[in-house]
N, C-alpha and C positions, 0 to 999 in steps of 0.2 A: 504493500500500500504506500502510495506516495506521501511524502511529508510536505506540509504547507510551508511556503517560503514567506517570511515576514522581514521586511527591511524598512529602515527609517533613515532618511537623509537628515543629518543634523549639522548645521554650520557648513563647513567645507569638507567634512569627512564623511565617510560611509560607515555607519554602525551596522555590524552584522550580528543578528540574533541567530540562535541555533535551535533547530527543531529537535523534537524528542527529548525535551527536558534539559538540554545542555546550554541554556541561555542564562545561567546564573552569573556569568561574567561577560558583559558586553565588551566587544573588542572593536577598536578603530583600525580598520584596514585602510590606511591612508596612503595610496600609492604615490600621490603627488603628480605633478605634471598635468597637462591639459587632457590626457587620455585616460586618467584614472576614474572611469565613470561606470564601472560595471557593478551591478547588484550581485550580492552573494552572501553566503553565510558560512559560519565556522568560528573557531576560536584559536588563539595562540596555543601551540603545543606545550604540554607540561615540561617544566625545566628539568625534570628527572631524566629526560632523554638526552639532554645536552647537545641538541642539534645546532645551536648557535643562532646567529642573526640571519633572518630571511633576506636573501637577495632576489627571490622570486615569490610571488603571491599566488596562492591557490584559493579561489573563491568558489565555494560550493553553491551550485545552482539548485540541485535537488539530490535526493538520495532515497533508496528504497531497498528492501530485501525481497528475495524470491526463494521459496522453498524448493529443494530441501535445505539449502545452506548458502545461497549466493548473496553477496553484498554488492550493490551497485551505487557508485558515487559519480554524479555528473558535475563537473567543475570547469572553470576557466583558469588558465595559467598566464600570468603576465609578469613583467619585471617591475622593479620598484618605481619606475617612471610611468607605469601603466601600459607599456608596449606589449602587444601579444607575443606569446611564445608558442609557435606552431610546431608540428612535426615530431612531438615526443612519442616514444614507444614504451611499452609496458616495462621493459628492463631498466628504464630510467626512474621507476617509482619503487619506493620501499614502503611496506605496510607494517604498522605496529598496532597490536591490540593490547588492551589492559582490562582484564576481567576483575571480578569483585575480590578474588583472592591474590591479585597481583599488586605488589608495592609500586611497580612501574610498568612500562610497556614491554611486551615481548615482540621481537621481530618475527614476522611471518614470512616464510620462504615464498617468493613469488612463483617459483617453479612448482613447488608442491601444492600451492593453493590455486594453480592454474590462472594466475593473474593475467589480464589481457585488456587492451584497449578495444572496445566494441563499437560497431556502428551506432550512431546516436540519432538516426533519422526518426525513430519512433517517438522521441521525447524532445527533439530540438528542431526548430526551423530558423534558417537564416535568410533574410530577404534583402535584396539590394534595390533601391529606388534610384535609377539613373535619370537625371533631369538635364535636358539639353536646351541651350539658348539657340533658338532658330529665328532670331530677329533678322532684319534685313542685312545688317552688316556681316553676319555669318553666312547667310545664304548667297550673298553676292561676291564674297571674297575667299571663303575657306570651307565651303560645304564638303568638297571631296576629301580634303584632309581630315575634317571632323568625322566623316563617315568611316574612313580608314582607321582612325584612332579609336572610334567607338567599337568597331568590330574587334579590334585587338583587345579592348577592355573586356568585352563579352567572352572572348576566347580564354582570357586569363582568369576571369572570376568564376565562370561556370565550369563545372567538372565535365570531363570527357564523356563519362557515363552519367546519364540523367539521374538525379537524386531528388526525391520529394522534399528533402530537407533544405535544399538550396534553390532559391528562385530569384528571378529578376523581373522588374517591370521598367519600361522606358516611357518617360513623359517629355513633353517639350513646351516651351513657352515663348511668347513674343510680347506684344503690348496689350493683349486682351486680358481681361480679368478672369482668366481660365488657365488651368493646367491641362494641356491637351494630352490625351492618351495615344501613344504610338504603338505600344504593345503591352497587353495586360500581363499580370504576374504569371510567370511560367518557368518550368524547369527545362524547357527546350532551347538549347543554344541555337539551333538552326532557325527556329521561329524568330528569335530576337534578331539574328543577322539578316534574315529576309526583310524584316521591318525596317532596319537601318538602311539597307541598300535601296529601299523603296522611297526614301526621302528625296523630294525634288525641290528646286528653288522656288516653286510656286506654292509650297505648303502653307505659308503664312499670309495672312491678310492684313496684319497690323505691324508696321515697321518699328514700333517702339519696343521698350524692354521693361517688363514687369518683374524684375529680379526679386524684390522683396516679397511680392505676392507668391512667386514660385517657391520661395523658401518656406513660407507659412503653409501653403497647401501641401507641399511634399512632406513636411513634418506631420501634418494631420493624417496623411495617408499612411506613413510609417507607424504612427501611434495606433491607428485602427487595425493594422496588421498584427501588432503586438497584442492588442486586446483580443483579437479573434483567436490567436494561438493560445492565449491564456484561458479562454473559454473552453478550449478543447483539451485542457490540462497538458498543454505542450509549452515548453520554454521557448521564447522567441528573442531574436536579436535582429536588428535592422541597420542598414547603412544607407544614408542619403548622400548621393554624389551629384554635385551641381556644377555644370560647365557654363561659363559665360565669357564673352569677349568685351564686355562693357559694364557700365553702371546702370542703376535703376533710373529709367527715364519716365516711366508711366506715372510715378508718384501716387499710386493708389494707396500704398501702404508706406509707413515710415521705416527707416532703418532700425529705430528702437523696437518697433513691433516685431520685426523679423528676428533681431538678435534675442529679444525676450523669448520668442518662440523656441529658439535653439537652446538657450540657457535652461529653460524650464521643461525641456522635452524629457521623455522617459529616459532613464539613465542607460538603457540598453539600446539606444539609438546613437550611432556614430555619424558624424558629419564631415564630409570631405568636399573641398572645392577645387576646381581647375579653372585658372584664368588664362586668357589669351590676349596678347598684344599690349599696347601702351595706354589704352583707354580704361583699363580696369582700375579699381581702387583696391590695392593689395591688402590694405589694413582691414577693410570691410570684409573681404573674402577670407582673410585669416580668422576673423571673428566668427563668421558663419561656419567656416570649415574648422571647427574647434578641435577635431581629431587630427586632421592634416590638410594642408593646402599646397598646391604646386602651381607654378606659373610658366607659361611658354612665351618666349619673346616674340615668336613668329609662328606661322602655321606649319612650317617644316618641323617644329619641335613638338607639335601636338601629340603625335603618337607616343613619343617618349614620356611626356607628362601623364598621359592616360595610363600608360603601362606602370608608371611609378605608383599611381593611386591604386591601380588594380592589385598590385602586389600587397599593399597595405590592407585592402579590403579582404583579400584572400587569407592573409595571415591572421586577421582577427577571427574570421569564420572558422579557421582550422586550429584555433587555440582553445576550443571547447572540447573536453574529453569525457567519454563515458568509460570509467575505470571499473572493472568488475573482478572479483576474486571469490574463492570458496573458503569460507571461514571455518576454522577448527572448533569454534564454539558450538555448543549443543543445547537443545531444549532444556530449560531449567536453569541455565547459567545466567539468565537475566540480561540486564543491560550492560554493554561493554563500551569502553572508550576506544576510539579508532583514530589513529594518526596516519596521514599519508605524506610522505616526503618525496620530492622530485629533485633530481640532479641533472643540470644541463649546462654544458660548457663552463664547468668550474663554479657554477652558482647553484645554491640549494634553497629550497623553500618548503614549508610544511604547514599543514592545517589539521585541526583536531575536531572530531565530532563524536556522535554516539550512534549505536544501533542496538536493536533488540533481537536476540537469537530465538525468540519464541517459535517453537515448531521445528527448529533446525535438527536435521539428522545427518547421517553419512551421505556422501555424494554431493552433487552441486546442481546439475541440470535437471 
């Protein structure tokens, strides 16, 4: 049975409460930096293990047990600046359990416990909202370069084999008070690329630029997607990626309104911006792209800048892990403390939680 996630944002730090009764000590997981924005739960590991200072942060998103004896922990790994840590394998994790008769934790063999990183599609959805400026300045001078760069972005972010856990939608804006849909949310890379290749220089009817409106509307769409996944008892994360070659000209919405929308957005929404040319306001785009921003001096650099952002989007999506192992605890042993440590490139981090072995017997699957 899944455990409910409860999180409270207080001041500038994220307080993580712990499900299943281990919330007696609220812990501040303050990663620092502009990207330390992910919700999670857990607590600092007991000093008796002597693991030392964390250089990596493990934030638990959910956890559950499956009879006859499997423990599953879904979490994200980042460094102390909030940057995602993707590509970890099961042998980089160490498991420690502490039962009611143990003074400290005992290390559990990852091989004997059949520890593994498992596919997380059943409990996790990652959605990307790509928003393109198709105002007159783009259509008349850099459309082909934008289409090439956008296709590269899709190829980099979307997996080769379709996964229901990873989807993308593409929208575009001009001067209208509307975020136009180019391609609805899909896991099909081919469908997205076909839509991009179908963009023509006559797609827009309004030559102005409603940048702030696009930011606000895209954030609302990402928020709705997260709410929808939550209603299905699925954990969600979203990335909003906005491209523009200029500043807001429509003036329908204020800069303050757009920035407030970003600042107050769900903490599991990341914001990226891509700017082109000399007419952009880099400071505004950096504030909107609070996760990361990149800028191309000319249209020849567009593909490179899109590729840079696609790498960051992919890294974040791949920094979520479903770690599972077979516990040696058995029915009647009650509630046990669990600590998971990760080691990567000379850095370590650990998190502590609890699980109940009610009904556990021999075997795992």
